[in-house]
N, C-alpha and C positions, 0 to 999 in steps of 0.2 A: 497556471497552478505553481504552488512553491511547496516542496516536501522537505521536512527536516527531521532528521534521526536525534530525539532529544536525549536518549540513554541507550547503552548497550549493555548486554550481559555474555557471558562466555559459557558455552555447555559443550561437551565432549571435544574440547579444544577448538571450538568454532564460535567466533564472535558473530552476534546477530542484534538486530536493533530490538529494544524492549519497549521504546515508547515512539511513537511516529506521530507527527503533526503535518497535515496537508491543509492548505490555505489558498482559497481561489484568489485569482489575480486581483478582483475588486475587493476582497477582505470579506465579502457577503457569506462565505462558506468555510468553515473550519471544522476539520475531522481530526479527532485525536483518538489513537489506538495504543492500548497498552497491551502488551504480550506477557503473559505471565508463565505459561508453559509451552514447551517446544519438544516435539519428538521428531527425529530424524528417521526416515525410511529409505530404503534403497531406491524404490521408485513409487512415485505417487500413484494411487489408484484411480479409477476412472470417477470414483465418487469422493473426490477431494473436496475440501472444504468451500463451499460456495456462500457469497455474502448474501442475505435477503435484503432486497431494496424495497423502501416504502412505495406504496402506490403513487403512480405519476412521475416516479424518478426514471429518467433516461439514463441507460447503462451504454457503455461504449466497448466494443470489441477491442483487442489489444493494438491493431493498426491506427484505428481513429484516436484512442487513448493517447497513443505514442505521438501522433501527430499534434495533438492538443499540447502536450508537454513540449515538443520542439517549437511551437509557435511561441511559447513563453521563454524559450531558450535554456530550459532546464536539462533537456537530453541532448548530448553532443555524440 
């Protein structure tokens, strides 16, 4: 996987990516996200935002996701 932060915004003195693109190693998968609003809270609640995955999509817990990125040499 290759992740690229295409653009940044600044809010409350903090820079954050406003456009993110993730491309699979073989180019078969491309995910583009545009973040339009951001609200900072002291602590995230237990019901923080969760992505809804289409049926048949496999999800990875953080350790497996990180291992996948490390195999591609993106996380050091």
